[in-house]
C-alpha positions in Angstrom: -42.3 61.8 -52.1 -42.6 59.7 -55.6 -46.3 58.3 -56.8 -46.7 54.6 -55.9 -48.7 53.2 -59.2 -51.8 52.7 -57.1 -51.5 56.2 -56.3 -52.5 57.4 -60.0 -56.3 58.0 -60.7 -57.5 57.1 -64.7 -56.4 60.5 -65.3 -53.2 59.7 -64.8 -52.9 57.0 -66.6 -54.2 58.7 -69.6 -52.2 62.4 -69.3 -49.2 60.2 -68.8 -50.0 57.1 -72.2 -50.7 60.6 -74.1 -47.9 62.3 -73.5 -45.4 59.5 -74.3 -48.1 59.0 -77.9 -47.4 62.7 -78.3 -43.6 62.2 -77.9 -43.3 58.8 -80.0 -44.8 61.2 -83.2 -42.3 63.6 -82.3 -39.3 61.4 -82.4 -40.9 59.6 -85.2 -41.1 62.9 -87.5 -37.5 63.4 -86.7 -36.1 59.9 -87.6 -37.9 60.7 -91.3 -36.4 64.7 -90.9 -32.8 63.0 -91.0 -34.1 60.4 -93.5 -35.5 63.7 -96.0 -38.5 62.2 -94.8 -41.0 65.0 -94.9 -43.9 64.6 -92.9 -46.2 66.4 -90.1 -48.3 65.5 -87.0 -52.2 65.3 -88.1 -54.5 67.5 -85.5 -57.8 66.8 -84.4 -58.2 63.0 -83.4 -57.5 62.2 -87.6 -59.5 59.1 -88.2 -56.7 58.3 -90.6 -53.7 59.0 -88.6 -51.4 61.1 -86.5 -49.2 61.9 -89.6 -48.9 62.5 -93.3 -46.3 62.4 -95.3 -45.9 64.9 -97.5 -44.6 62.9 -100.5 -46.7 59.6 -101.2 -43.6 58.2 -103.3 -42.0 58.4 -100.0 -44.8 55.6 -99.0 -42.0 52.4 -98.7 -39.2 54.6 -97.8 -41.2 54.9 -94.4 -42.4 51.5 -94.0 -38.6 50.1 -94.2 -37.8 52.7 -91.5 -40.8 51.4 -89.4 -39.8 47.9 -89.4 -36.5 48.7 -88.8 -37.4 51.1 -85.6 -39.4 47.4 -84.7 -36.7 45.3 -84.9 -34.3 47.5 -82.8 -36.7 48.0 -80.0 -38.8 44.9 -80.5 -36.3 42.0 -80.6 -37.4 38.2 -81.4 
């Protein structure tokens, strides 16, 4: 029997958001790898972000990749 939205606990909602976030970061790292951009996931709730780009020169390519993904999934 499927759980209804009203049956979810606060913890269930938090877990769901964390799973989505984890999967999104992993998916983005794979997208970067396809573009030959090396990056790694951070650990310990790093206040600087979730991903570290290995080569600072790739920053503009990463930003362009983010813009492309935003346009694809959030069309105006």
